[in-house]
N, C-alpha and C positions, 0 to 999 in steps of 0.2 A: 540678578537676572530673573525674570519671571519664569513661571513654569512653562508657558507656551514658547517663550524665547529660547529656553534651554533645549526643548524638544526640537525647535527649528534649527538651532545650531548643530545638533547631532544629525538631523536629517541632511543638512548641507554637507557634513563630513561623510555621510554615506555616499552622497553623490560624488564627492572628490575621490573617495576610495573605490569607486566603480561598483558598489554593491547595492545601490538603490534600485528597488524593484518598481517598475512601472506596469500598471495594469493595462492590458489590451482588451478592448470590448468587442464581443461578438454580437452580430445582428441576426444570427440564424443558429439552429441547433448545433450542438457539438457533433462533429462528424469527421470523416477522413478529409473532406474539403468543406469549408464553411466561409461565411462572409465576416470580415473584420472591419469594424468601423474605421473609415478613412483609408482603407487599403484594398477593399474588395475581396475577391476570392483568394483564399490561402489554403495550402496543404498543411494539415496539422500533424506534426511529429513530436508533440509534447504532451499528449493526453494519455490518461490511464484508461481510455475507452477501448480496451483491448479487443473486444468482440464486436464493437460497433453497435451496441445495444442502446446507447443513449437516445437514439431517435428511431429505434426499431418500432414499427407501428403496433405490434402486439403489446410491447412493453408500455408504450404511451397510452394505448387504449385501456389497459388494465389499471393504470394510475387514475385515469378519468372515471372509470367505473367505481373504483374505491372511494374517490372523492364524492361522487354522487350518492353512494350508499351510506358512507359513514360520516360525511362532512369533513370539515377542515382539520379536526384534531380531537384529542381526548379532553382538553380543557384543564387537565391536571395530571398528576402522576398515576401510574397504572393501579396501584393497590388502593388508592383513595377513591377513584371515580370509575373504575372499571377498565378492562382491557378489551379492545375490539377483537372479534374472531379472526380478522385478517392478520393480526399480530401472531396469534397462535398458529395459523396456517403457515405463515412465513417462517416461524421458528422451527416448526416441524420439518419444513422443506429444507432449510439450511442445515439442520443437523443431519438429515439423510444425505444431503449432497456432499458434505465434508467427511462423512463416515463416523459420526458421533451419535450418542444416544439422545442428546437434548441440546437446546441452545437458548440463548437469551439475547434479545436485540438491545442496542444502545443508540444514542443519537449519532455516534461516530465510533470508529475503531479506536480513536484516541481515548474516548470515554471508556470503551471496553477494556483497554489496557490499564487505564487509570483505576478502573473499578475492580480489577483483578488482583493486582499485587497487594495493595493496601488492605484488601478484604481478607486475603488468605494468610498473610504473613504477620508474625509477631516478633517479639524480642528473641525468641528461641530459634527463629527461622532465618534462612539465607536465600537470596536470589542471585543467581550467577548468570551474567549477561554477556552476549557477544559484543566485542568492541565496536562493531559497525551497525549495531541495531538502530532501528528508526528512533527519531526523537521522541515519539510517543512512548516507547518502552523506556527510554532513558529518563524521561520526566516522570513516568509512572513509578519508577524505582526510587527516584529522588523524593517524590511525595510520600511513598510508603516508608522510606527511611526516616523522614521527619515525623510522620504521624505515629508509626508503630515501633520505631527503633529497631527494625529488622536489620540483619547483617546483609552486606552486599559485596559482590566481587565481579570483576570483569576479566574475561579471557580473550586472548588475542584472536583476531578474526579467523574463524574456522580452524583454529589450532586445537586439535583434539588432545594433544599431550598437555597443553596448558589447561584445558578444561578439566582433564583428569586430575591435574595437580590441585586445582581449586576444589574439586569434589573431595579429594583425599583430605585436604585441609579442613573442609567443612565437616567431614566425618569424624576427624580427630577432635573437633570442638563439640561433638555430639549435637549438632544442629538437628532440630526436630523435623522440619520440612526443608528439603533442598530443592529449590525450584530453578530449573535451567530454562532461560528465556532466550529464544532466538527468532529472528526473521526467517520465513521460509525462502523468500527471494529478497536479496538485499537491493534496495531501490536505486542506490547510486552506482553500484558495481554491476548489477545485473546477474550476480552469481547466486547459486542455490546452496542452501544450508546442507551440511553433511548429515542429514537426518538419520540414516541407519547407524552411524557411529555415535551420534548424540543419544539416541534411544538405547543403544547397547550400554553406553556408559551410565545412563540413568538407571538401567536395570541393575547394573553391577553395584552401584552406590546407593540404591534405594532412593532415587530422586524422581521428581516429577518434571515432565517436559511440557512447556508452554511454547507455542509457535504462532507468531503473527504471520498469517498467510495472505496478507492483503494483495500483494503483487503476484500471487500464485493462484488464488481462487478464480476459476474460469479460464486459467492460463496454462497451468501445468497438468500433466497427466493426459491420457488418451481422451478422456471425456471432460477435462477441465476441472476435476475435483481437487486439484491442488498438489502441494509438495508430497503429501502422503501417497497419493495415487501415482505420482511420478516415480516413486521408489517402491511401488507395490506394497505400501504399508498402511493402507486405509484401516482405521480402527486401532492403530497402535500408538497414536499420539494422545497424551492425556488431556491436553487443553489446546484448542485452536481458537485464536481470535482472527477476525478478518473484517472486511469492509464490504458495503453495498455500493460504495462510491467509485468503484473502478470498473472491472469487467461486468459486474452484475447491474448494469443499467446506469451507473454513474451518478445517481442522484445524491444520496447521503445515507448515513447510518452505518452501523457496525454490529458485530455480534461476538459472543463467546460461546463455544461449543465444547461439550465434554460429557461426562457422566450426568445422569439425571439429578444426582445429589448436588453436583456443582451448580447447575442452573438454578436449582431450588435455593441453595445457600446464597448465591449471588442475589436472587430475588429478595431474600430476607435482609441482606447486610450490605450490598454494594451501593455505596452512596451516590455515584453518578446515575444509577438506575432508580434508586429510591426517591431522589429529589429532582428528577428531570421528567418532563412530559415524554410520552411514548412517541415513536416515529409518527409523523403525519400519515394518515391512511393512504394517501396517494403515493407516498414513497414506499410504504409496505406493499401496496398492490403492484406497483411497477417492479419492485425487487422480486416479489414472488413470481411474476410473469417472466422475469429475466432468468431466474433459476430454471423454470420449466422450459424456457426456450433453449437454454444450453443443453439441458438433458435430451431434448428432442433433436438438437442440431450439433452433434459433436464435430461435424465437419468444419465448423467455425474455428475450432481449436487447431485443427490441422492447417487450415488456411492461414491462420495467424502465424504459425511457425514456419510455413513456407515463405511468407513475406519476410519474416525476420532473417531467415537464412539468406535469401536473395539479397536483401539490403546490406547485410553485413559483408557478404562476399563481394558485392560490387564496390562497397567503400574501400575494402582492401585492394581491389584491383585498381582503384583510382589513386592509391598511394596513402590513404589514411590508415590509422592504426587503432581501430576500435578494440575494446577489451574483448577477448574471446568469451563465448558463453552460449547457453542453450535457450535463453529467454528472449522475449521481444524488447528488452531493454538493451540498447546498443550505445554505450558511452564511447565517445571519441575524445581521447585525452589530448589536451592542448598545452597544459602547463600553467601559464599565468592567468589569473582571473580576468584581467583586462582583455586578453586575447579571446577568451571564451565569450565574454560579453560582446565584444566587437563582432565576432563571427556570427553570433546569434542575431545581432541587429542587421548585418549585411544579408544574412539568409532571409530575414523577414522582408527586406527590400526586394528580394527575388521571389517573394510569394511563398516562402516556407517558414512556418511558425515552429521553431524549436528553441528550447531554453538552454542558456549557458549557465553553468554552476561553478562557483569558485569558493574560496575561503570566506566565511567559516563553515559553509555547508559541506565542503570537502577539504581535505588537508592542503596546506600550502604546497604549490607546485603541481597539484593534481587537478586543476580546473579542467572542465570538460563541457562538451555539448552532449546532452543526453537525448538520444533519439528513442522514441517509443512507437512501435509498430502496432497496427490494428488489422483485424480481419477484414475491416471495411475498406482498407486501401485497395486500389486497383494497381495493376502493374504500371499503368500510365502515371498514377500518382507517385509511385516510387521512382520511376525514371525521371519525372519532373524534378523531384527533390534531389536525386543524385546529380542531375545536370547542374542544379544550383550549387550543390556542394563542390562540384568540380570548378565552377567559375570562382566561387568565393575562396576556396582553398588555394587556387592558383594566385589570386590577387593578393592573398596574405602570405604567400611563400610557404604554405604548409605542404604542398604537393608539387 
């Protein structure tokens, strides 16, 4: 069998298994409502555009200005051919926003996570990871283990007793650096890390805390500064990684924030940063404007959470069983993967774009529709989506 034929056979199996992903093409900006090719207007409930900044005029205009001022890009990596001043401005703003001393931007938060673990850890060190951490953390740890031979451990999701057991074992082996790595908000469950308990354990066992705050930056805390602000712990997290591709304008990019020495060390040694071009200036410019916009408009965060509460409460009233939570991620558990995919397709037929997730993205028997709310949604948008959920849920015998 040829290479292409083997891939084709596996793709056909994906389709039979109901896990084949089809791309839907948008003909207008990402927004609460947009135009989908072949379907017309749809309400979007599957985007990370939590604050509606993807098409915010100030954000778009800032990207255009940066493109005009700096051109398309650096043409190489930053230390070889120079760093634009817009990158420095963005990194200073990001560090200030998440409560850290310094930050360093990457092409994505995936790259930021990948560039963190393998750079900081060696054979004498251990990274201890939450069971439900994002794939980028999992793969970053796998890569680090292969490259540096560091030790690894996984603790049960948000189980502080299990985390302490892992820390105690690491202490017994005299691990040099004990790095606890957690998501701030877990993207499939919509729950929040037990940050106060994690930090307390880290202090007890002389460990370092790294937190991927991608689904919390711009989302949690009174002014959107993330999980640390949510718990009144700004400045108490050793390392924060996050994204520019969700609440902060939705374009691309990620960053790592922490002590000034951390950013400097990563600049010297982090391979995804050393061997990749800097963010395009238009992305840096729009992300900087997004941070400034959130700082000036904290009411967007309140509006986002008002929408999330309303939508979750109305789903329950209709007879659905969304997972409880405080975030704008509202998972509706359906059980089997085929049912989640079918419901997603039927909702799209009703003009609501929301994604179904099944195995292997989530465990067997825990397939779900994951709804994500935005500050840009109107009450009419939400009621339109809820009416569609009611019709589809009834047709499938779910309510």
